[in-house]
N, C-alpha and C positions, 0 to 999 in steps of 0.2 A: 855663309851658303842663307841664304832667304830662310826665316819661318815662312813653313809650310800653312794657307789656311784653306777655309773649305768656304766651297765656290756656295752649295746655299746656306741657306739661317734657319735654325729650327723651325719648324713650323710654313715650311714655304712649299707653295705647291709645283710640282713636277709630276713625269713622266717620262718613260722610259723613249732614249733620245731612238727605238724602232717602234714606238704606239706605243700606244697601254692605255691600262686609267690613270687617271688624276692620285696622286698620293700625295700625305704631307707629309716635311720630313720628322723624328720620334726619336733618333740619335742620329748627335755628327757624327764624324768617325775623329780620330783622336792625331791619327796620321795621313798621311797621304796614301798611307797603300790599305789604308781599313774603310768599313764599306757608313753608307747610311744604311739606320732600318727608316724603313717608311709605310705607311698604313695606307691603305683603302678598302671601303665598301668594292662589296660581291654581292652585288644583291643586298640582303639585309644583313652578311657575312661581313663582321670586321678580318679582313685580312693583314700582315705584314710579312717583308721579307727585307733584305737587306742586300745592296748593290752599290757597285762600284762609283764614283764620282763620274769615270768615264764614262757609261750605258746613262745620267740623265739630265732631260732637260728642264729649263720650267718651265711648268704649264702654259698658255693662254690661261689669262682674263676670258672665265664667265660673266656675260652682259648682265645684270646686276637681272631681281626676277621684274614684273608691275608694282603696284602697288594695288592689293585691293583693295573692289569695287567699292565698300564704305568708305577708304579712306581719300579715294582720288573727287571726293565731295569738297 
């Protein structure tokens, strides 16, 4: 019997496969039937929830922010 390994790493950025906010993985499941605990910001409020692996996808990486004007010189 193969050993189960989580698909997403601790700290990975994920989102729901049905869309939604970008979230960070806070806690990994210990078995394939457990849930990931993820955190995200809703405005200024930090929220968290539990999601099954099949509900999550890796989030698209965001483009880096441009350097401030004073650093461009």
